[in-house]
BADRENLO-671874 format. One record per residue (C-alpha): x, y, z; residue in one letter. Coordinates in steps of 0.05 Angstrom, whole numbers, plus 5000, padded with zeros to 4 digits. Layout:
BEGIN
XYZA;...
// end
This chain:
BEGIN
723679942599M;727379292574T;726978772623T;732178172620P;726977692604F;719177672600P;714977662657F;711776972645T;719676652646A;720176762720V;720276072750V;718575912825G;716276522841Q;708176392842D;706676852903D;709977422877L;707077322810R;699677292833L;700677892886A;703278342820L;697078082777L;692478202833L;694278952838N;694079022763A;686978832769V;685379242831S;690279752842P;686279952906S;689779292938V;694979762951G;701479592925G;706278992940V;713178922982L;717178412959V;722778143009R;727877692995G;735877512987E;739777812928K;739577492863G;732277232867T;729777612807A;725578132851K;727078732804S;726578332741T;719278122758A;717178802775V;719779072713R;717078532669A;709878682696L;709879322650T;708678942587S;702778612614L;698979252635L;693679512581P;695180152548E;692280762578V;688681332543A;691282052560V;689882762543V;694782962488P;699583412518G;697983332592C;704183222636R;700182862688F;696882332641S;689582592647C;684582072627D;680382382569P;673582062588A;674782322661S;680082832672P;682083162734D;678783772749P;684784032790G;690183842736C;696184382739P;695484282656D;688084342654G;682384472653P;680983912598H;674283822568E;670983192588G;669482652535G;674882932482G;679382532440G;685882202470G;691781792451T;693381152477S;700480962505R;703380382539P;703280362619A;709380632648R;713780372703M;717280972741V;723080762782E;725281192849L;732281202865P;734481122934V;738181762928G;732982182901A;730682882931S;724283082955E;723483512895D;724682952849R;719682572879L;713783022883V;715783542839G;719184292844A;716085002842L;719585552815D;719986002870I;723186612838E;717686642789R;712786552841A;715287102881L;716187592824A;711287382774E;705787052819G;705786472769V;705585732792K;711185462746A;710784732771F;716084202749E;712583542756P;716382962795G;716082252795L;709282172825L;706582562766A;709982072718A;707681442751A;700681722752H;696581102723R;702180632717G;707380312763I;712280662815L;717680212829Y;722580332892V;728579842893D;731379742958E;725780142998V;728079983062N;734380413050L;729781033027L;729281613074H;724081643123D;720582253101H;720982053029L;717681443043V;712081783084D;710482253021L;710481642979L;705881243019L;701181843033D;700782002959A;698881242947A;694081263001A;690181962981M;691081832905G;693882562900A;700682892910S;701083602946Y;706684072943V;707484622989E;712285192981R;712285813027E;704585883014G;704585612943V;700685012936S;699984512875V;696183892879R;695083352818H;692682632817A;697782092836A;694181422829R;699180832816F;700880152830L;706580212884L;711579642889V;717779612935G;723279092940T;728278982998M;733678543018N;732078453097P;739778383109E;740479083095E;735579303147G;728279323160E;722479803147L;718880063205R;712779643226P;708180343210Q;710880303144L;710579573130L;702879633150D;702380133094R;703679663031F;697979263017G;701678553005L;707978273017T;711077672988V;717977313012E;721977082960V;728276602959A;732376212909A;729475532889S;733374952916R;730674512857E;735674352810P;731074292754D;728275002760Q;735175302768R;737274962703V;730975252672E;732576002693V;739275942672V;736975662602R;732076192595R;736776722612R;742476492564L;736776442510A;735177192523Y;742177392517D;743277032450D;737377292417D;732677792461P;727477942403A;726677192385G;726177012459F;720677552469A;717077312401A;716776642436R;713476842495W;708277382458A;702576942459D;702676822531E;703977522552E;697977702505A;693777172541A;695577412613V;694478202588R;687278012565Q;685777642627R;687378262668I;682978682624V;677378152633A;678678122707A;678078902712R;671178892676E;668478302724L;671178642789L;665179122804P;660678492793S;664078052843V;659777962913R;663577972983L;658477573022G;657477663098D;661176953110A;666977203072A;666677833114L;666277463181R;672177013162Q;676277603139I;674678003213A;675777343254A;682577233222T;684877923231C;682377903304A;685377203313A;692277433293F;692178083334E;693578543278V;692779313294D;687879713264G;683279593208M;687479633145R;688878963143A;681478803140D;679779243086I;686678993049V;684178283057M;676978453029A;679678792968R;685478212953T;679677682959A;675078022913T;680878132864A;682677402870L;675577222854A;676077692792A;682377382771W;679276692776A;672976902732G;667876832789R;663477372821T;663377082888D;668677062939V;670076392970L;673976133034A;680075962984E;680676712964D;679976933037V;685576383058R;690276683001Q;688377363019A;690877293090A;697076943067L;699177563027L;696378123072A;698177903140L;704977623147P;708678373147H;702878653197R;704878093247R;711578473260R;711078853321R;718878993335N;724978963297P;726878263320F;719877993303D;720677513239A;714577643192P;710377023183G;703576683191L;701476023229D;697775713174E;694175113213D;692075703258K;689576073198L;685575403173D;682175323242R;680076033241T;677075963167L;673375323189E;670875593255E;667776203225F;666275923159G;659276073136G;654375683090D;652876253044D;658476002998D;655475892927P;660775382912D;661774942970P;665174422927D;669974902906G;668574822830D;671675512821G;678575222832G;679875732888G;684876312871P;688175982818G;681775632794G;679475672721G;686476022705G;692075572721G;693975902782Q;698175502828P;696575372902E;699975772954P;707275522965D;707775213036E;714975393033G;720874933064P;720174603131A;725975063153D;724175743145D;730076013178G;725376513218A;729776423281G;736076703305A;742576413274A;744475793313P;751575803334P;756775493288E;758274783295A;761574673361G;761275343382E;756575293447G;756974573453E;764074473484R;764474333559A;767874833610P;774874713609G;780774853561G;779475553537S;773475593590G;768775683531E;761175673553Q;755075523514S;751076193489P;746176463539V;739376843525R;738977583530A;734977863584A;728978243568E;730578913535P;729279603564F;728580363547R;735480603546T;737981313560K;739781743503V;746681653480L;748882193424S;755382513392V;756583173410P;757483763364G;753183853297I;753883353242G;751783263166E;750682543164G;744682133135A;738082383173A;736182013232G;734282103302R;740382103348R;745282703343S;744583413323R;745683543249A;744884043191R;739083703148T;733683833098E;728383763153H;727884033219G;727384733251R;729985353208T;736785593243T;738186163193G;739686243113A;744986243066R;745986282990R;743685672950P;749885262926E;745584892872G;737584872861A;734085232914L;730084682952T;727685083021K;726785813011L;727986273074H;722886763052L;724787363101A;731987243086A;730387283014T;725887933020V;731088283060R;736188153006A;731588452947A;728389002987A;734689462983P;735089452905H;727589572887Q;728490282860R;734790162824A;730989552788R;725489972767G;719689712815R;713390082796S;708089592817G;706089252879R;710388632863G;717388482892L;722888512836V;727087862859V;732987632825R;736886972827R;741887292875D;737187492923D;734586812939L;736386493004R;736585753026Q;733785603097A;739085253136T;735584693185R;737784303244E;735183613257G;738082963273R;741982473245E;743681733246G;750281533272N;754580903267L;754080543331V;759580053337L;758779523395F;765379273424V;763178703471V;767378293521D;765377633516A;771177333556S;771276863619G;770777473666S;763777623634M;761676863635A;757776803693A;750676643661R;745977103693Q;750977633690R;752277553613M;744577493606S;743978163636A;749678433589V;746478143529K;739678453551G;742679153555A;745979113484V;739578853458L;736279443484S;741479933454L;740279593388L;732979683397L;734680443410D;739080423348A;733480133304Y;728680713328Q;734181253313R;735580983248R;743180823256D;747680353225K;750279813276V;756979413280G;758778883328L;766178743353V;767378183402T;773677973440F;775377353483R;780876853483G;787177163446S;783777533390A;777677953369A;773277873312E;768178313275V;761677903287A;758178363245L;760678943196P;757179593203P;749879523170T;742679733176S;740479093191S;739179113267V;736478423267D;743078113239A;746178453296A;740978153345A;742077433315A;749477483327R;749377713395L;744077133412E;749076623391S;755176953424L;758976453464P;763476683522T;770176443556G;777276503560G;781677103570R;780477873562T;784478153502P;781478793511L;787079173471A;785278733406A;777778883412G;780079633416L;784279543355L;779479133311K;774279683327A;779280243309H;780379883241D;772879763229V;772080533238L;777380703197R;774280323138V;767980563148E;770281293148R;772481163077L;765580903055R;761581443086D;765781993111P;759682373134A;756481893183R;759582003257R;761181393303A;758881243371L;763380683403V;759880343455V;764979863493V;760979363537V;766679053590T;768279043660D;775279373643G;779478813657R;785478633608A;787877963620T;790177743547G;794977993495G;793278333428G;797278583368V;800579253368A;800779833320R;805379733262S;809680353245A;804180543193S;799580603249G;794980023229R;792979413267G;797078783238G;800878183253G;806578393301R;805678073368A;806278463432T;811578063462G;812278283542G;807578853533T;802678853593E;795978783572P;793379363609V;798379813587A;796779583516L;789879703526A;790980383549A;795180553490R;789680293441A;784080723478A;788481363470R;787881253394L;780181393401F;781681943446A;786482273398A;781682233337E;775882523375G;771381873365I;765781923417T;765881323464S;761481013520V;763880473563V;758080033596V;760979813662D;759079073671C;762978993732E;758378683795S;760078443862G;761478813928P;768378983913V;769379403850R;775979573818L;773680173776G;777079933712L;771680133669A;771880823690G;779180813678Q;778180533608L;773081073590A;778081663620G;783181373569E;778081343510L;776082113525G;769281813541G;764381703591T;762281043635A;755480813657V;753480273699T;747879753673L;743180093718D;744880773696E;744080553627L;736680493640R;732481143621A;728181123681D;734480993728S;734581413786I;742281313792A;742481553714G;738482183734L;742882373793V;749682263748K;746382713691D;744983253743V;751683223771Q;754983203702R;750783813679R;752984183744A;760184033737A;
// end
């Protein structure tokens, strides 16, 4: 695959370069996850690695790239004779699209031929094509969960298994797995993060000289691609030769007891779960020594391995930022350092010694790991005027009751509402509209059975034709768009009360993360409403915006509802299959104006004039009910005297109302209300 510019021309990404090269030296390290903002050459660096990998010898005509010196005995194209002649070809980089199907990833079986002829007609997928090369997944955080599971299972086992109605095919699938992602678009689950061997954070350089050099090289490549590549050919050849030498040296590298103690102590000190981190660190430290041309692992190797292998394993929930306390790391390594290092003076040069490898980048002082602070002046004004108060911290999140959209949808796979999906329990059968992916065997046999005599069946085999095949229809769960409409007005501004409200919304955000939803955030206070966060898969971003949310002013409830309605209208155009769940968090009071609907039905700039805020809010709420949008009102009213306005709002929305207490999954009041609702 052609790359925009050679791998060696990537400037300011030393950790990324090192992580990719270590996996090229030792694929058992387990791959690389590259996290970073858009426009930081993540994809460019990964694609350019292909030109640095040595050529591979393959069995001629084998679709699974078997090694002629040691062919896979279970290869579907085999058996191959061991030690036979082979041909050489460049290492491949195979890219997995975000929208790929399961059959495209693992391969497809011809079920029709399997039933009629008993033949395992197998069409290899991307896992077979990536064998002994690179499998690259751009935007891996947007890949469906079941595909990520299949991908990581194959990477861990070194083989891919395809099972279709009792027909099974297995083939080798050993590859260097590289994923890239922009955290702003959503995070991977911690369980999946742990399956990547190493992770690297990349960001655009703030050094003008480096940025100038990147632009200069890019322009030079655009003007003369062949000449630019020739200019870097010698350096690329040197790196390629160094990879070959490190691979040959790798079996001779000794991992001493002192290094093992440091690895185990580091993983224990940072409280990582399981033992995978220890194993990955050991393999990474060994690869670092081989890359530096040494046969012994030094403390510097262990330190660099920890910086690459542990940050993403520190993430326990979706609101934790990946990272590692380097001072704590140094103290741990010093405390558990042994005296069996053969090179205490560090003559080997550490991970970069002997090879010009740079020291780990300490990163800027401001790492931006915390939640985004409020904008200038947002939370600093003294009460008065608009009555705005500084943001308050959210209370501790809790497990919420399940909120779902009624009916059966057809949206993206998730864990919230019922939907027709590719995975789940089988509920029926239908004729396939395209390629058959999930055979309903019983329905297929029933369709073919009445025609056997007319088709001249003479043996035991079933004569099956294309028209007989039936696709299984399955029911699972989908992810929804959960749009939060949060009242930040003065009536909600009591600090203890707003802390509880934020805690409830944070709890619902955690639930949305676990159920694979998209989330959005609309807030209203003062005289207007705003979209604090457009619909996104990044629950982290929503939590950060919530944390910095100030309160105060009047309650323009109608404006908040109309703004939410406009957000849903736009989102339906972008993703029509994803159903919405609107969660309005308010006490139900409406004391401020808003914007009325124009003649076209859209929110706009016409003032409400003398329209009563309560009546206007009711009119806005009826828009949701008329369109069948599922709504839930979280009633935040407190105190001995309650007006019940949130319940009235829920009635206008055509939805339900729950109190903060009833929102808890273990709430007795919530359970009683659920029983009463079912009885009614």
